Each structure stands twice: as C-alpha cells, then as structure tokens.
C-alpha positions in Angstrom: 4.4 -22.3 -27.0 2.9 -19.2 -25.3 5.2 -16.2 -25.0 6.9 -15.9 -21.7 5.6 -13.1 -19.5 8.0 -10.2 -19.1 9.1 -9.8 -15.5 7.9 -6.6 -13.8 10.1 -4.5 -11.5 8.7 -4.4 -8.0 9.6 -1.8 -5.3 8.8 -2.4 -1.7 8.3 -0.2 1.4 8.2 -1.8 4.8 8.4 -0.8 8.5 8.9 -4.0 10.4 9.9 -7.7 10.1 9.1 -7.8 6.4 7.2 -11.1 6.4 5.0 -10.0 3.5 8.1 -8.7 1.7 9.7 -12.2 2.2 6.6 -13.9 0.8 6.7 -11.7 -2.3 10.5 -12.1 -2.7 10.2 -15.9 -2.3 7.4 -16.0 -4.9 9.6 -14.0 -7.3 12.5 -16.4 -6.8 10.4 -19.5 -7.2 8.6 -18.2 -10.4 5.2 -17.8 -8.8 5.5 -14.1 -9.6 6.8 -12.9 -13.0 8.7 -10.2 -11.3 11.9 -9.0 -9.6 12.2 -6.8 -6.5 14.5 -3.9 -7.4 14.6 -2.1 -4.0 13.3 -2.2 -0.4 12.9 1.0 1.5 11.8 1.7 5.1 10.8 4.5 7.4 12.7 2.9 10.3 16.4 2.2 10.2 16.0 -0.7 12.6 13.4 -2.5 10.4 14.3 -6.2 10.2 12.9 -6.4 6.7 15.9 -4.3 5.4 18.2 -7.1 6.6 16.1 -9.6 4.7 16.6 -7.5 1.5 20.3 -7.1 2.0 20.7 -10.9 2.4 19.2 -11.2 -1.1 21.4 -8.4 -2.5 18.4 -6.2 -3.0 19.3 -2.4 -2.8 17.9 -0.8 0.4 17.4 2.7 1.8 15.8 4.3 4.8 14.0 7.6 5.1 13.8 8.0 8.9 10.3 9.4 9.5 10.6 9.4 13.3 13.8 11.4 13.4 12.5 13.9 10.9 9.1 14.4 12.6 10.8 14.9 16.0 13.0 17.6 14.3 10.0 19.3 12.7 8.1 19.4 16.0 11.1 21.0 17.8 11.7 23.4 14.9 8.7 23.9 12.5 10.8 26.3 10.4 12.9 23.3 9.4 10.0 22.1 7.2 11.0 22.6 3.6 8.3 21.9 1.2 9.2 20.8 -2.3 8.7 23.4 -5.1 6.0 21.3 -6.7 3.8 20.9 -3.6 0.5 22.8 -4.0 -0.7 22.8 -0.4 -4.2 24.1 -1.2 -4.8 21.2 -3.6 -3.2 18.7 -1.3 -5.4 19.7 1.6 -8.5 19.3 -0.6 -7.4 15.9 -1.8 -6.5 14.8 1.8 -9.9 15.7 3.2 -10.9 12.2 4.4 -7.4 11.5 5.7 -7.3 14.7 7.7 -10.9 14.7 9.0 -10.0 14.0 12.6 -7.5 16.9 12.8 -8.3 20.6 13.5 -7.2 22.9 10.6 -3.9 23.8 12.2 -3.0 20.2 13.1 -4.0 19.1 9.6 -1.8 21.6 7.9 1.2 20.7 10.1 0.7 16.9 9.6 0.4 17.3 5.9 3.4 19.7 5.6 5.7 17.4 7.6 4.6 14.3 5.6 5.0 16.0 2.2 8.5 17.3 3.2 9.5 13.7 4.2 7.8 12.2 1.1 9.9 14.5 -1.1 12.9 12.6 0.4 11.2 9.3 -0.2 10.6 10.2 -3.9 14.3 11.1 -4.2 15.3 7.8 -2.6 13.2 5.8 -5.0 14.2 7.7 -8.1 17.3 5.6 -9.0 15.2 2.4 -9.2 12.8 2.3 -12.1 9.8 0.1 -11.2 6.4 -1.0 -12.4 4.6 -1.8 -9.1 5.2 -0.5 -5.5 4.1 -2.8 -2.8 3.5 -1.7 0.8 4.7 -4.6 2.9 3.8 -3.5 6.4 4.7 0.1 5.7 3.0 1.8 8.7 2.7 5.3 7.3 -0.3 7.0 5.5 0.9 8.3 2.1 -0.3 11.7 1.1 -1.6 12.7 -2.4 1.8 14.3 -3.0 3.6 10.9 -3.0 0.7 9.0 -4.6 0.4 11.4 -7.6 4.1 11.0 -8.3 3.8 7.2 -8.4 0.4 6.9 -10.1 1.4 8.9 -13.1 -1.5 7.7 -15.4 -5.1 8.3 -14.3 -7.0 5.0 -13.8 -3.9 2.9 -13.6 -2.8 2.7 -9.9 0.4 1.0 -9.1 0.7 1.2 -5.3 -0.6 -2.0 -3.7 -1.2 -2.7 0.0 -2.3 -5.5 2.2 -4.6 -4.8 5.2 -5.3 -7.1 8.2 -9.1 -7.0 8.0 -11.9 -7.5 5.6 -12.2 -3.9 4.3 -14.1 -1.7 4.4 -14.4 -2.9 8.0 -11.7 -1.9 10.4 -9.3 0.4 8.5 -6.3 1.6 10.4 -3.3 0.1 12.1 -4.8 -2.8 14.1 -7.2 -4.6 11.9 -6.9 -8.0 13.5 -7.1 -6.4 17.0 -10.3 -4.6 16.0 -11.7 -7.7 14.5 -11.1 -9.6 17.7 -12.4 -6.9 20.0 -15.6 -6.5 18.0 -16.4 -10.1 18.5 -16.5 -10.9 14.7 -17.1 -14.5 13.7 -15.1 -14.1 10.5 -11.7 -12.4 10.0 -9.5 -11.9 7.0 -7.2 -9.8 5.0 -7.6 -7.5 2.0 -5.2 -6.5 -0.9 -6.1 -3.2 -2.4 -4.7 -0.3 -4.4 -3.9 2.9 -2.5 -6.0 6.0 -2.9 -6.1 9.3 -0.9 -8.0 7.8 2.0 -7.0 5.5 4.8 -7.3 1.9 3.5 -10.1 3.0 1.2 -8.8 2.2 -2.2 -10.2 -0.3 -4.7 -10.2 -3.9 -3.4 -8.3 -6.4 -5.5 -8.9 -9.6 -3.4 -9.7 -10.9 0.0 -9.3 -14.1 2.0 -11.3 -15.0 5.1 -11.1 -17.4 8.1 -13.6 -18.4 10.8 -13.2 -17.2 14.3 -14.2 -19.6 17.2 -14.8 -18.9 20.8 -11.4 -20.4 21.6 -9.5 -18.0 19.4 -7.4 -15.2 20.9 -6.0 -12.1 19.4 -2.7 -14.0 18.9 -4.3 -17.0 17.0 -6.4 -14.6 14.9 -3.2 -12.7 13.9 -1.5 -16.1 13.1 -4.4 -17.2 10.9 -4.5 -13.8 9.1 -0.7 -13.7 8.4 -0.8 -17.2 6.9 -3.5 -16.0 4.5 -1.6 -12.7 3.8 1.5 -14.6 2.7 -0.7 -16.5 0.1 -2.9 -13.7 -1.1 -0.4 -10.9 -1.6 1.9 -12.8 -4.0 -1.2 -13.9 -5.9 -2.3 -10.3 -6.4 1.1 -9.2 -7.4 1.1 -11.9 -10.1 -2.3 -10.7 -11.4 -0.7 -7.3 -11.8 2.3 -8.9 -13.6 -0.1 -10.7 -15.9 -1.8 -7.4 -16.7 -5.2 -8.8 -15.5 -6.2 -6.0 -13.1 -8.4 -3.3 -14.4 -9.8 -0.4 -12.3 -13.3 0.7 -13.5 -15.8 3.2 -12.2 -19.2 1.8 -11.2 -22.3 3.9 -10.5 -25.0 2.7 -8.1 -28.5 4.3 -7.6 -29.6 4.1 -4.0 -33.1 3.8 -2.7 -33.4 7.6 -2.1 -32.3 8.4 -5.6 -28.7 9.3 -4.8 -26.0 8.1 -7.2 -22.9 6.6 -5.6 -19.7 6.3 -7.7 -17.0 3.9 -6.8 -13.8 2.7 -8.4 -13.6 -1.1 -8.3 -11.1 -3.7 -9.5 -12.1 -6.2 -12.2 -9.9 -9.3 -12.5 -9.7 -10.3 -16.2 -9.7 -14.0 -17.2 -6.3 -15.5 -17.7 -5.2 -14.6 -21.2 -7.3 -11.5 -21.4 -4.8 -8.7 -20.4 -5.3 -5.1 -19.6 -3.0 -2.4 -21.0 0.7 -2.5 -20.2 1.5 -1.5 -16.6 2.9 2.0 -16.1 6.7 2.2 -15.9 8.7 4.7 -14.0 11.2 6.3 -16.3 
C-alpha cells in the first residue's frame, strides 16, 4: 500500500464571512486535503470567519488594522517600526505596490503596514505552519511580512484566491470589474503571493461563461461556487508537494528578454521538495 501523506499545517487569514476558509476546513475534515488548520487570524474583530473557526475549536486571533491605522493617522509618532525593518530595502521591493502614491504617502503607508505586520508576525508565531492561506484577507501584505513567511527562496508558502482571471482585474473587486468591462468569460485564480498586487505566480484557474442575462450578483455567485472547488484543490496540490515555482525566460519580438516565475504542477506521484516549515 502507498505511504499515507503527512498532513500539512495550514494557517488562515481572513477579513469577512470566511466562505473560502470554510471550504478549506471542510476539505481538511473530509480528507480531500491532507492537512489541518492550526489557526485563523483576522484584521477585523467582527469578521464572521473567526466565529466559524471558534466553532471548530481552531485557535483565533485578531490584529485590528482599522483601529491601528486610525491611531497612526492621529499620531504618526505612535508608529514603532520593528528593529529588523530596513525601510530603504522595503521601499525598493514595494515599488509596484506603492506606484500610485507620492513619496510621502508611500512611506507613511509602508511604515504603518510594517508596524502592524510586526504584530501579525507575533500573533502567528505560536502556531507552526507549512502553508498560509489568505481566505478573503483584504489587506496587501508588504515585503516585510512576506519575507518572514517565505523563508526559503523559490519556495513560496502564502497562497491567495482572487475573484478574476489574472492578470486581468487585480485589486479588491475582480467580479465587479469583470462585469463592468463587459467580459464574456469570468473566473477565479489561485496564486502565490509576491511583492505586487495580485501579481504572483498562478497555480490554477477556473472560468465560467457570462451571458447577457447575468448581473453582478449572478457573476459573483458563479465565481464563489468555483472558488470553493478550486482553492481546496490547490491546497491539496501543495500538501502533495506537487507545486514547483520555476523561472521562465521569454524573448520578445523586439529582442527584450522577459523573466517570469511560473508554477508547474507535477504529475501525481512526482513530488517536489518538502514544503518549508515554520519552526
């Protein structure tokens, strides 16, 4: 008989109802994912997803972004950066994320988020994990946080689901953007997080047709139904060690070379290296 897959430890961050968190938790409990959720954290104390986790006896915590940001705006001197935050390097790494801010706004935004993310790192620390899933976590993560989770180059372990067929329509309202643009096809994307906004390597996508009768509500309903299928499938691929991030180079017609990190899904039985584990 084949050896049983070792269960991975999954951490989750969420901001709202937690429907994708529930889909992943259900898949873990039913055996569709060889994993166990070890914590659920949120940026909003009223997030309904925290209640779902508590009902399953999953440890929860909240780092209240809203309250902290309001405090920092009232009193910028209250911003305390962690000792290991190199702001010069962080600004450089965050260039695409900060591109729509002027320099002063960019530095304030980054400083506030890094100060809050230091609290988030401390909240997560008691719970060793192998994969962090963003289940409707409505905050852009900075390189400060990302680099403390992705501890081994080339082996990302922060996964996200986005309500559009990336690279189209990044941002917070993918289904709304899809509808307003008059697209004939919509969908969702699971990807690894990088330093940009919804720009990380794509793991998998699912699509659905859009008819003239569809509304933004029916498009969202179609998309969510696919999300609840796709996200657990991608988490299981990670658990099976079948996801590999490789660098691809492409020569364009004008002679330019474009480099891009992409995800390869290895055949069942052909595993990548062991996933990273937070000690």
